[in-house]
C-alpha positions as CSV (number, residue, x, y, z in Angstrom):
1,M,-2.0,-36.0,-7.9
2,P,0.7,-34.2,-9.8
3,P,4.0,-33.7,-7.9
4,K,4.8,-30.3,-6.4
5,K,7.1,-28.0,-8.2
6,K,10.6,-28.1,-6.7
7,T,12.4,-25.0,-5.7
8,Q,16.0,-24.1,-5.0
9,T,17.3,-21.4,-2.8
10,S,20.7,-20.1,-1.8
11,K,22.4,-17.2,-0.1
12,A,26.1,-16.2,-0.1
13,S,28.5,-13.3,0.0
14,A,31.5,-12.0,-1.9
15,A,34.3,-9.4,-1.6
16,A,35.1,-5.8,-2.5
17,N,38.3,-3.8,-2.0
18,G,39.9,-0.6,-3.0
19,S,43.2,1.3,-3.2
20,A,44.2,4.7,-2.1
21,S,46.5,7.6,-3.2
22,P,46.2,11.3,-4.1
23,A,44.2,12.0,-7.3
24,L,44.6,15.6,-8.5
25,S,46.9,18.6,-8.1
26,A,47.3,21.9,-10.1
27,V,49.3,25.0,-10.5
28,S,49.7,27.6,-13.2
29,G,52.6,28.3,-15.6
30,V,54.6,26.5,-18.2
31,S,56.8,24.3,-16.0
32,E,56.0,20.7,-15.2
33,D,53.9,21.9,-12.3
34,S,51.7,23.9,-14.6
35,V,49.6,20.8,-15.5
36,V,47.2,18.7,-13.4
37,T,48.0,15.1,-14.1
38,L,46.3,11.9,-12.9
39,D,48.7,9.0,-12.6
40,D,47.2,6.1,-14.7
41,K,49.5,3.4,-13.4
42,M,47.1,2.5,-10.6
43,N,45.5,-0.9,-10.5
44,E,41.9,-1.0,-11.6
45,L,39.3,-1.4,-8.9
46,S,36.7,-4.1,-9.2
47,L,34.4,-5.8,-6.7
48,Q,35.9,-9.2,-6.1
49,G,33.3,-12.0,-6.1
50,N,33.4,-15.3,-4.4
51,D,33.6,-17.7,-7.3
52,D,32.4,-20.7,-5.4
53,A,29.1,-21.3,-3.5
54,E,28.6,-24.5,-1.6
55,S,25.8,-26.8,-2.8
56,T,24.3,-29.7,-0.8
57,T,21.3,-31.9,-1.0
58,S,19.5,-32.9,2.1
59,A,18.6,-36.5,3.0
60,A,15.0,-35.3,3.6
61,T,14.8,-34.0,0.0
62,A,16.2,-37.3,-1.3
63,A,13.7,-39.3,0.7
64,S,10.8,-37.3,-0.6
65,K,11.9,-38.4,-4.1
66,G,12.0,-42.0,-3.1
67,K,15.8,-42.2,-3.4
68,P,18.4,-43.1,-0.8
69,A,20.0,-40.1,0.8
70,A,23.5,-41.3,-0.1
71,K,22.6,-41.7,-3.8
72,A,21.1,-38.2,-3.9
73,N,24.1,-36.7,-2.1
74,G,26.4,-38.5,-4.6
75,K,24.5,-37.0,-7.5
76,A,24.8,-33.5,-6.1
77,A,28.5,-34.0,-5.5
78,R,29.1,-35.1,-9.1
79,A,27.1,-32.2,-10.4
80,S,29.0,-29.8,-8.1
81,K,32.3,-31.2,-9.3
82,T,31.3,-30.6,-12.9
83,A,30.0,-27.1,-12.4
84,S,33.1,-26.1,-10.5
85,K,35.1,-26.6,-13.8
86,T,33.2,-23.7,-15.3
87,S,35.2,-21.2,-13.3
88,K,37.8,-20.0,-15.8
89,K,40.6,-17.4,-16.0
90,G,39.2,-13.9,-16.5
91,G,35.7,-14.9,-15.6
92,S,33.6,-16.3,-12.8
93,A,31.5,-19.3,-12.5
94,A,30.5,-21.6,-9.6
95,P,28.7,-24.8,-8.8
96,A,25.1,-25.1,-7.7
97,S,23.0,-28.0,-6.4
98,A,21.7,-30.4,-9.0
99,A,18.7,-31.2,-6.9
100,A,16.1,-28.9,-5.2
101,A,16.9,-27.4,-1.8
102,A,14.6,-26.1,0.8
103,P,14.8,-22.5,1.8
104,A,17.8,-22.0,4.1
105,E,19.5,-19.2,6.0
106,G,22.4,-17.7,4.0
107,T,25.9,-17.0,5.1
108,S,27.8,-13.7,5.2
109,D,31.5,-13.1,5.0
110,D,33.7,-10.0,5.1
111,S,32.6,-9.0,1.6
112,G,29.3,-7.7,3.0
113,R,27.3,-9.2,0.1
114,T,24.3,-11.4,0.8
115,A,21.8,-12.8,-1.8
116,A,18.9,-15.2,-1.7
117,G,16.0,-16.4,-3.9
118,V,13.7,-19.3,-4.8
119,L,14.1,-20.9,-8.2
120,T,10.6,-21.4,-9.8
121,S,11.6,-22.3,-13.3
122,H,12.0,-26.0,-14.1
123,K,15.4,-27.4,-13.0
124,D,16.1,-28.6,-16.5
125,S,15.0,-25.4,-18.2
126,R,17.4,-23.0,-19.9
127,D,15.3,-20.1,-18.8
128,I,16.0,-18.6,-15.3
129,K,13.2,-17.5,-13.1
130,I,13.8,-16.7,-9.5
131,E,11.2,-15.3,-7.1
132,Q,11.5,-13.7,-3.6
133,A,15.0,-12.5,-4.6
134,S,16.9,-10.4,-2.2
135,L,20.4,-8.8,-2.4
136,S,22.3,-6.6,-0.1
137,F,25.7,-5.1,0.1
138,H,27.0,-4.1,3.5
139,S,24.1,-2.3,5.1
140,Q,22.5,-1.3,1.8
141,V,19.5,-3.3,0.6
142,L,19.5,-3.5,-3.2
143,L,16.7,-6.0,-3.9
144,T,13.9,-7.3,-1.8
145,D,11.2,-9.8,-2.8
146,A,12.1,-9.2,-6.4
147,E,11.5,-11.3,-9.4
148,L,14.5,-12.3,-11.6
149,E,13.6,-13.5,-15.1
150,F,16.1,-14.1,-17.9
151,N,15.0,-16.2,-20.8
152,F,17.1,-18.2,-23.2
153,G,17.9,-16.5,-26.5
154,R,17.3,-13.0,-25.1
155,R,19.9,-10.2,-24.5
156,Y,19.2,-8.0,-21.6
157,G,20.6,-4.5,-20.9
158,L,20.8,-4.0,-17.1
159,I,20.4,-0.3,-16.3
160,G,20.1,1.9,-13.3
161,P,21.8,4.9,-11.6
162,N,25.3,4.7,-10.3
163,G,25.4,2.9,-6.9
164,C,22.1,1.0,-7.4
165,G,23.9,-2.4,-7.4
166,K,24.3,-3.5,-11.0
167,S,27.8,-4.8,-10.7
168,T,27.0,-6.4,-7.3
169,F,24.0,-8.1,-8.9
170,L,26.2,-9.6,-11.7
171,E,28.7,-10.9,-9.2
172,A,25.9,-12.5,-7.2
173,M,24.6,-14.2,-10.3
174,A,28.0,-15.4,-11.4
175,S,28.9,-16.8,-7.9
176,R,25.5,-18.6,-7.8
177,E,24.4,-16.8,-4.7
178,F,21.1,-16.9,-6.4
179,P,19.9,-20.5,-7.1
180,I,20.9,-21.0,-10.7
181,P,20.6,-24.6,-12.0
182,V,23.9,-26.5,-12.3
183,H,23.6,-27.1,-16.0
184,I,23.5,-23.4,-16.7
185,D,27.2,-22.4,-16.9
186,T,27.9,-18.7,-16.2
187,Y,30.7,-16.4,-17.1
188,L,31.3,-12.9,-15.7
189,L,33.8,-10.7,-17.4
190,K,35.1,-8.8,-14.4
191,E,38.9,-9.2,-14.4
192,E,41.6,-9.6,-16.9
193,Y,43.2,-12.9,-18.0
194,P,46.1,-13.6,-15.6
195,P,49.7,-13.0,-16.7
196,T,51.0,-16.4,-18.0
197,D,53.5,-17.8,-20.4
198,F,50.7,-18.7,-22.8
199,A,50.3,-16.6,-26.0
200,A,47.0,-14.7,-26.2
201,L,45.9,-17.1,-29.0
202,D,46.9,-20.2,-27.0
203,A,45.2,-18.9,-23.9
204,V,41.8,-18.7,-25.7
205,V,42.3,-22.1,-27.4
206,N,43.4,-23.8,-24.2
207,D,40.3,-22.6,-22.3
208,A,38.2,-23.9,-25.2
209,K,39.7,-27.3,-24.8
210,E,39.0,-27.2,-21.1
211,E,35.4,-26.3,-21.9
212,V,35.0,-29.3,-24.2
213,R,36.3,-31.6,-21.4
214,R,33.9,-30.0,-18.9
215,L,30.9,-30.6,-21.3
216,E,31.9,-34.2,-22.0
217,A,32.1,-34.9,-18.2
218,M,28.7,-33.3,-17.7
219,M,27.2,-35.3,-20.6
220,E,28.4,-38.6,-19.0
221,E,27.0,-37.6,-15.6
222,V,23.6,-36.5,-17.0
223,M,23.3,-39.7,-19.1
224,A,24.1,-41.8,-16.0
225,D,21.4,-40.1,-14.0
226,D,18.7,-39.5,-16.7
227,P,19.4,-40.6,-20.3
228,E,16.2,-38.8,-21.4
229,S,17.1,-35.5,-19.9
230,P,16.4,-32.5,-22.1
231,I,19.7,-31.0,-21.0
232,L,21.6,-33.5,-23.2
233,E,20.4,-31.9,-26.5
234,D,22.0,-28.6,-25.6
235,I,25.2,-30.3,-24.4
236,F,25.5,-32.3,-27.7
237,A,25.0,-29.1,-29.7
238,R,27.7,-27.2,-27.8
239,I,30.2,-30.0,-28.1
240,D,29.5,-30.1,-31.9
241,M,30.1,-26.3,-32.0
242,L,33.4,-26.6,-30.3
243,D,35.2,-28.4,-33.1
244,E,38.8,-28.6,-32.1
245,S,40.0,-28.5,-35.7
246,T,38.6,-24.9,-36.0
247,F,39.8,-23.6,-32.7
248,E,42.8,-21.6,-33.9
249,A,41.0,-20.0,-36.8
250,R,37.9,-19.0,-34.8
251,A,40.0,-17.7,-31.8
252,S,42.1,-15.7,-34.3
253,E,39.0,-14.2,-35.8
254,I,37.7,-13.1,-32.4
255,L,41.0,-11.7,-31.2
256,H,41.4,-9.8,-34.5
257,G,38.0,-8.3,-34.1
258,L,39.0,-7.1,-30.6
259,G,42.0,-5.3,-32.0
260,F,44.8,-7.9,-31.9
261,T,47.3,-8.2,-34.7
262,H,49.0,-11.4,-35.7
263,E,52.0,-10.2,-33.7
264,T,50.1,-9.4,-30.5
265,M,48.2,-12.7,-30.7
266,K,51.6,-14.4,-30.3
267,K,52.6,-12.3,-27.3
268,K,52.6,-14.0,-23.9
269,T,49.8,-12.7,-21.7
270,R,52.3,-11.7,-19.1
271,D,53.7,-9.2,-21.6
272,L,50.3,-7.7,-22.3
273,S,48.9,-4.7,-20.4
274,G,45.8,-5.1,-18.2
275,G,43.5,-3.7,-20.9
276,W,44.8,-6.2,-23.5
277,R,44.5,-9.1,-21.0
278,M,40.9,-8.0,-20.5
279,R,40.4,-8.5,-24.2
280,V,41.8,-12.0,-23.9
281,A,39.2,-12.7,-21.2
282,L,36.5,-11.3,-23.4
283,A,37.6,-13.4,-26.4
284,R,37.5,-16.5,-24.2
285,A,33.9,-15.8,-23.2
286,L,32.8,-15.1,-26.7
287,F,34.5,-18.3,-28.0
288,I,33.0,-20.8,-25.5
289,K,29.5,-19.1,-25.5
290,P,28.4,-19.8,-22.0
291,T,24.7,-20.3,-21.3
292,L,24.6,-17.2,-19.1
293,L,27.1,-14.5,-20.2
294,L,27.4,-11.5,-17.8
295,L,29.3,-8.5,-19.1
296,D,30.0,-5.4,-17.0
297,Q,31.0,-2.5,-19.2
298,P,32.6,-4.7,-21.9
299,T,33.5,-1.7,-24.2
300,N,35.7,0.0,-21.5
301,H,38.9,-1.3,-22.9
302,L,38.0,-1.1,-26.6
303,D,38.6,1.4,-29.3
304,L,35.7,2.5,-31.5
305,G,36.4,-0.1,-34.2
306,A,36.4,-2.9,-31.6
307,C,33.2,-1.5,-30.1
308,V,31.5,-1.8,-33.5
309,W,32.9,-5.3,-34.0
310,L,31.6,-6.4,-30.5
311,E,28.1,-4.9,-31.3
312,E,27.9,-6.9,-34.5
313,Y,29.0,-10.1,-32.7
314,L,26.8,-9.8,-29.6
315,K,23.6,-9.0,-31.5
316,R,23.8,-12.6,-32.7
317,Y,24.4,-14.1,-29.3
318,D,21.7,-16.8,-29.1
319,R,21.9,-17.8,-25.4
320,I,21.4,-15.5,-22.4
321,L,23.3,-12.2,-22.3
322,V,23.1,-9.7,-19.4
323,V,25.1,-6.6,-20.1
324,V,25.8,-3.4,-18.1
325,S,26.7,-0.6,-20.4
326,H,26.8,3.2,-20.3
327,S,26.3,3.3,-24.1
328,Q,22.8,3.8,-25.4
329,D,24.1,3.1,-28.9
330,F,25.6,-0.2,-27.8
331,M,22.4,-1.3,-26.1
332,N,20.3,-0.2,-29.1
333,N,22.3,-2.5,-31.4
334,V,22.6,-5.5,-29.0
335,C,19.8,-5.8,-26.5
336,T,16.4,-7.4,-27.1
337,N,15.2,-6.5,-23.5
338,I,15.9,-4.0,-20.8
339,A,16.0,-4.8,-17.1
340,R,15.8,-1.6,-14.9
341,F,16.8,-1.3,-11.3
342,L,14.2,0.5,-9.2
343,P,16.2,1.6,-6.2
344,S,13.3,3.1,-4.3
345,K,11.2,-0.1,-4.6
346,K,14.2,-2.6,-4.5
347,K,12.9,-4.3,-7.6
348,L,13.7,-5.0,-11.2
349,A,11.4,-3.8,-14.0
350,Y,11.5,-5.5,-17.4
351,Y,10.8,-4.0,-20.8
352,S,10.8,-5.5,-24.3
353,G,12.9,-4.0,-27.0
354,N,16.2,-2.1,-27.1
355,Y,17.1,1.0,-25.2
356,D,15.2,3.5,-27.4
357,Q,12.1,1.3,-27.3
358,Y,12.4,1.1,-23.5
359,V,12.5,4.9,-23.3
360,K,9.4,5.2,-25.4
361,T,7.5,2.4,-23.5
362,R,8.4,3.9,-20.2
363,E,7.2,7.3,-21.2
364,E,3.9,5.9,-22.4
365,L,3.4,3.8,-19.2
366,E,4.3,6.8,-16.9
367,T,2.0,9.1,-18.8
368,N,-0.9,6.7,-18.4
369,Q,0.0,6.0,-14.8
370,M,0.0,9.7,-14.0
371,K,-3.4,10.2,-15.7
372,Q,-4.9,7.3,-13.6
373,F,-3.3,8.7,-10.5
374,E,-4.7,12.2,-11.0
375,R,-8.1,10.8,-11.9
376,Q,-8.2,8.6,-8.8
377,Q,-6.9,11.3,-6.5
378,A,-9.7,13.6,-7.8
379,E,-12.3,11.0,-7.1
380,I,-10.9,10.4,-3.6
381,K,-10.9,14.2,-2.9
382,H,-14.5,14.5,-4.1
383,M,-15.7,11.7,-1.9
384,K,-13.8,12.9,1.2
385,E,-15.2,16.4,0.7
386,F,-18.7,15.0,0.4
387,I,-18.2,12.9,3.6
388,A,-16.8,15.9,5.5
389,S,-19.8,18.1,4.4
390,V,-22.5,15.7,5.5
391,G,-22.5,16.6,9.1
392,T,-25.7,15.4,10.9
393,Y,-28.0,15.4,7.9
394,A,-29.7,12.1,8.4
395,N,-30.7,11.7,4.7
396,L,-27.1,12.0,3.6
397,V,-25.4,9.9,6.3
398,R,-26.2,6.7,4.5
399,Q,-24.6,8.0,1.3
400,A,-21.5,9.1,3.3
401,K,-21.1,5.7,4.8
402,S,-21.4,4.1,1.4
403,R,-18.7,6.3,-0.1
404,Q,-16.5,5.6,2.9
405,K,-16.8,1.9,2.1
406,I,-15.8,2.6,-1.5
407,L,-12.7,4.5,-0.2
408,D,-11.8,1.6,2.1
409,K,-12.1,-0.9,-0.7
410,M,-9.9,1.3,-3.0
411,E,-7.2,1.5,-0.4
412,A,-7.4,-2.2,0.4
413,A,-7.1,-3.0,-3.3
414,G,-4.1,-0.7,-3.7
415,L,-4.2,2.9,-4.9
416,V,-2.4,4.0,-8.2
417,E,1.0,5.2,-7.2
418,E,2.3,8.6,-8.2
419,V,5.0,8.4,-10.9
420,E,8.3,8.7,-9.2
421,Q,10.5,11.4,-10.6
422,E,14.1,10.5,-10.8
423,K,16.5,12.9,-9.2
424,S,18.2,15.0,-11.8
425,F,21.4,17.1,-11.4
426,R,23.7,19.0,-13.7
427,F,27.5,19.0,-13.7
428,R,29.0,22.5,-13.9
429,F,32.5,23.6,-14.6
430,E,33.1,27.1,-13.5
431,N,33.9,29.6,-16.3
432,V,37.4,31.0,-16.0
433,G,37.5,33.6,-18.8
434,K,39.2,33.4,-22.1
435,L,42.9,33.2,-22.7
436,P,44.1,34.7,-26.0
437,P,45.4,32.1,-28.5
438,P,47.7,30.4,-29.0
439,V,47.0,28.4,-25.8
440,L,48.5,25.0,-26.7
441,T,50.4,24.4,-29.9
442,F,52.4,21.6,-31.4
443,T,55.0,22.5,-34.0
444,N,56.7,19.7,-36.0
445,V,56.4,17.3,-33.0
446,S,57.8,13.8,-33.2
447,F,57.6,11.2,-30.4
448,A,58.7,7.6,-29.8
449,Y,58.8,5.8,-26.4
450,T,62.2,4.3,-27.4
451,G,63.5,7.6,-28.7
452,K,64.3,5.9,-32.1
453,K,62.9,7.5,-35.2
454,E,61.8,4.2,-36.7
455,D,59.6,3.7,-33.7
456,D,57.8,7.1,-34.0
457,I,54.2,7.1,-32.9
458,Y,53.9,10.7,-34.2
459,R,56.1,12.4,-36.8
460,N,56.3,16.0,-37.7
461,L,52.9,16.8,-36.1
462,D,51.3,20.2,-36.2
463,F,48.4,20.6,-33.8
464,G,46.7,23.3,-31.8
465,V,44.1,23.6,-29.0
466,D,42.5,26.9,-27.9
467,M,39.8,27.6,-25.4
468,D,37.1,27.3,-28.0
469,S,38.3,23.8,-29.1
470,R,36.0,20.8,-28.8
471,V,38.1,18.1,-30.3
472,A,37.6,14.3,-30.3
473,L,40.5,12.0,-31.0
474,V,39.6,8.7,-32.7
475,G,41.5,5.9,-34.1
476,P,42.6,2.3,-33.4
477,N,44.2,1.2,-30.1
478,G,47.9,1.7,-30.2
479,A,47.7,4.7,-32.6
480,G,48.7,7.1,-29.7
481,K,45.6,8.9,-28.6
482,S,46.4,8.7,-24.9
483,T,50.0,9.4,-25.7
484,L,49.0,12.6,-27.5
485,L,47.1,13.7,-24.4
486,K,50.2,13.0,-22.2
487,I,52.4,15.1,-24.5
488,M,49.8,17.9,-24.2
489,S,49.9,17.7,-20.4
490,G,53.7,17.6,-20.2
491,E,53.9,14.1,-18.8
492,L,55.8,13.1,-22.0
493,N,58.3,15.2,-23.9
494,P,58.7,15.0,-27.6
495,Q,62.0,14.0,-29.2
496,G,61.5,16.5,-32.0
497,G,59.7,19.7,-32.5
498,Q,58.2,22.0,-29.9
499,V,55.1,22.2,-27.6
500,S,54.1,25.7,-26.6
501,R,51.8,26.5,-23.7
502,H,50.3,29.8,-22.6
503,T,52.0,31.1,-19.5
504,S,48.7,31.5,-17.6
505,M,47.1,28.2,-18.7
506,K,46.0,25.6,-16.2
507,L,45.3,22.2,-17.8
508,V,43.7,19.1,-16.2
509,R,43.8,15.5,-17.6
510,Y,41.0,13.1,-16.5
511,H,41.7,9.5,-17.3
512,Q,39.8,6.2,-16.9
513,H,41.8,5.2,-13.7
514,A,41.5,8.6,-12.0
515,A,39.1,7.3,-9.4
516,D,41.5,4.6,-8.4
517,Q,43.7,7.3,-6.9
518,L,41.3,8.6,-4.3
519,D,42.1,8.1,-0.6
520,M,39.8,5.1,0.0
521,D,39.8,5.5,3.7
522,K,38.4,9.0,3.7
523,S,34.9,10.1,2.9
524,A,34.2,12.3,-0.2
525,V,33.7,15.3,2.0
526,D,36.9,14.8,4.0
527,Y,38.9,14.0,0.9
528,L,37.9,17.2,-0.9
529,R,38.1,19.4,2.2
530,D,41.7,18.2,2.8
531,K,42.5,18.7,-0.9
532,F,41.3,22.3,-1.2
533,V,42.4,23.9,2.1
534,E,41.8,27.4,0.8
535,H,38.1,26.7,0.7
536,P,35.7,27.0,3.7
537,R,36.0,24.1,6.2
538,D,32.3,24.0,6.9
539,I,30.9,20.5,6.2
540,S,27.7,21.9,4.8
541,Y,29.7,23.8,2.2
542,W,31.4,20.6,1.0
543,R,28.2,18.6,1.1
544,Q,26.8,21.2,-1.2
545,Q,29.8,21.0,-3.6
546,I,29.8,17.3,-4.0
547,G,26.0,17.2,-4.1
548,K,26.1,19.2,-7.3
549,F,27.7,16.1,-8.9
550,G,25.0,13.7,-7.8
551,L,26.6,12.2,-4.7
552,T,24.1,12.8,-1.9
553,G,23.1,11.6,1.5
554,N,25.2,9.1,3.4
555,N,27.3,8.5,0.3
556,Q,29.0,11.8,1.0
557,L,30.1,10.7,4.5
558,C,30.9,6.9,4.1
559,E,34.4,5.6,3.2
560,I,35.1,6.1,-0.5
561,R,36.0,2.4,-0.8
562,K,32.3,1.6,-0.2
563,L,31.1,3.6,-3.2
564,S,30.6,2.3,-6.7
565,D,33.1,3.2,-9.4
566,G,30.6,5.6,-10.9
567,Q,30.1,7.4,-7.6
568,R,33.9,7.6,-7.2
569,A,34.1,9.1,-10.6
570,R,31.7,11.9,-9.5
571,I,34.1,12.8,-6.7
572,V,36.9,13.2,-9.3
573,F,34.7,15.4,-11.5
574,C,34.0,17.6,-8.5
575,E,37.7,17.8,-7.8
576,L,38.4,18.7,-11.4
577,A,35.7,21.5,-11.4
578,L,37.1,23.0,-8.2
579,S,40.6,23.2,-9.9
580,K,39.2,25.7,-12.4
581,P,41.2,24.7,-15.4
582,H,41.3,26.4,-18.8
583,I,41.8,23.1,-20.8
584,I,40.4,19.7,-19.9
585,L,41.8,16.5,-21.5
586,F,39.3,13.7,-21.1
587,D,40.6,10.2,-21.6
588,E,37.7,7.7,-21.5
589,P,35.6,9.7,-19.0
590,T,32.4,7.5,-19.4
591,N,33.8,4.2,-18.3
592,A,32.1,4.1,-14.8
593,L,29.2,6.5,-15.5
594,D,25.5,5.8,-16.0
595,I,23.7,7.2,-19.0
596,E,22.1,10.2,-17.1
597,T,25.5,11.2,-15.7
598,I,27.1,11.1,-19.2
599,D,24.3,13.4,-20.5
600,S,25.0,15.8,-17.6
601,L,28.7,15.7,-18.4
602,A,27.9,16.6,-22.1
603,E,25.8,19.5,-20.9
604,A,28.6,20.8,-18.6
605,I,31.1,20.6,-21.4
606,N,28.8,22.5,-23.8
607,D,28.1,25.2,-21.2
608,W,31.7,25.7,-20.3
609,D,34.0,28.4,-21.8
610,G,37.2,26.3,-21.7
611,G,38.8,24.0,-24.3
612,V,38.2,20.2,-24.4
613,V,40.1,17.4,-26.0
614,L,38.2,14.1,-25.7
615,V,39.2,10.4,-26.2
616,S,36.2,8.2,-25.9
617,H,34.6,5.0,-27.2
618,D,31.2,6.5,-26.6
619,F,29.8,7.5,-30.0
620,R,26.9,9.4,-28.4
621,L,29.1,11.5,-26.1
622,I,31.4,12.4,-29.1
623,G,28.3,13.4,-31.1
624,Q,27.0,15.6,-28.2
625,V,30.2,17.6,-27.6
626,A,32.7,17.3,-30.5
627,E,33.0,20.1,-33.1
628,Q,36.1,18.6,-34.7
629,I,37.0,14.9,-35.1
630,I,40.7,14.0,-35.5
631,V,41.7,10.5,-36.7
632,C,45.0,9.4,-35.1
633,E,46.6,6.8,-37.3
634,N,49.8,6.1,-39.2
635,R,51.9,8.6,-37.2
636,K,49.7,11.6,-38.0
637,C,46.5,13.3,-37.0
638,T,44.0,13.9,-39.8
639,P,40.7,15.8,-39.6
640,W,37.7,13.7,-40.4
641,Q,35.4,15.4,-42.8
642,G,32.0,14.2,-41.5
643,S,30.0,13.3,-38.4
644,I,30.9,10.7,-35.8
645,L,27.9,8.6,-37.0
646,E,29.4,8.7,-40.5
647,Y,32.7,7.5,-39.0
648,K,30.9,4.7,-37.2
649,E,29.3,3.6,-40.5
650,K,32.7,3.5,-42.1
651,L,33.9,1.2,-39.3
652,K,30.8,-1.0,-39.5
653,K,31.3,-1.6,-43.2
654,E,34.9,-2.6,-42.5
655,V,33.8,-5.0,-39.8
656,Q,31.1,-6.5,-41.8
657,A,33.5,-7.1,-44.7
658,D,35.9,-9.0,-42.4
659,L,33.5,-10.7,-40.0
660,H,32.6,-14.3,-40.4
661,F,30.7,-16.2,-37.8
662,A,31.2,-19.8,-37.1
């Protein structure tokens, strides 16, 4: 009799936190108070996961395999020790049991996250299949009785509306709150590399050396337990790939692709900003190539050139990749499969192909489903009408009973469900009327943070923005795109030249850390009501206002700290709209948004009568709204004669000319 398939289960929890401070203020005029500014020195918010999950093997399980309990427990302890070494700086990994475990009750800590599941793939397989998966965060159930399936060699785009639990899911996977086999090492890019005395290049190389030691230790343990284990082949291949003599060259190549120069590679990580340390963490993940790589919005800290490089690199990733991204373009170029959160059903749905193929397949499936639903409902209606019309006619009663049995069987087998229409909403920025030009002009402007001419970021710059402007600023990191927005807003003053602003102009700057500055202890309704005291105090009025931006139900009334980053961003957009500006400066507005929200933002910009200056790494958003593209580079701003797709093709050719894969 063949042995029964072994299963693994686990449950655990992890942490989330937030910060608080005022986010937006506005007045009119040309003084410093004439501009709405959002302080971008706040710390980035991220859900903090518990990187370790306990793993034990019961004596009963050991006995069922014919092994002494002490020996089985020792094997699990060695495996747990090896797996714990996979938790690295800038990422997340955790141990799991090497042996099968019976279903057990999970634990819950102050994070409010709980996960569970049953491993049904073979314990030595490089594929991951988990059934009966459940996941909750605080009181919100995200998944229930779901199936998780991620196959080796595939690259999955994880999609769903803001707040559905994508980031929470990645953290649960990385922390092994789901039963992931111990030999599958995981890495979640969720926080920057810590500030240390190591140079950026040395940080990546040192972590690679640690990875080699971890693999060698795992190899010895696996060989001691089972010299014929299929796991060994993959371990040997990975050790061969991590040739120490090539470490520095390969690490330099990856860092260069992510925007580092030879000088910045030599900088200590404590001297780098959070965004650059995040790139170090990303470089480390790409270098060691974990079996399960989990990326949550990996392009957020990258310029357009680095985004193109990352696309080219990841589309050759040959292990398991699960990525959350707001960029359709990115997922089209990288993903082989799409996994879609279904919030109403608490399940994941899987589709083959990239994002565009997913859209096409989903449309076809929903069209067919709707036809089947309508046909079935018509049949049910016809049978019910016949049954109701029979009355006491004896010759028809038998037919009526027969049709009732057919109805009962249809319901027992499960009726075709009606296609669920996703809730749609539209941003709207209230029109404020035109101001006569010039509205915002730069004349012979020069700027350097040090004040020294040799350090100029811009020199002798002439530039103008009116209420008809739809300008996108592009260029490499460090070229001064965000700096230019700060000069426009008045946060920075030029050392040379003049910036002129219309006396009636109101200007708002939205930046990527704007949501960090909300009062996390208040609800969205209370925050906005306290911010705009001149508006009605009625709670229904404020629920209507924030509801226009896609934040509905209890999410309007719970503490802001319990909302996802994307939901917090919607509060800031509502706040921005209520400020009624003439000019909006957008600095990476898409970082926390889902695809549908980005499309709504593009529509709102196109329908609005004010001026827009946009800095974004999202090629699609730029293509939707920009009428003029300005390249910021070499201390000047130069108009790009072409579309944003043509600019991307230029970057791609440059990347392909320089990119060499190990």
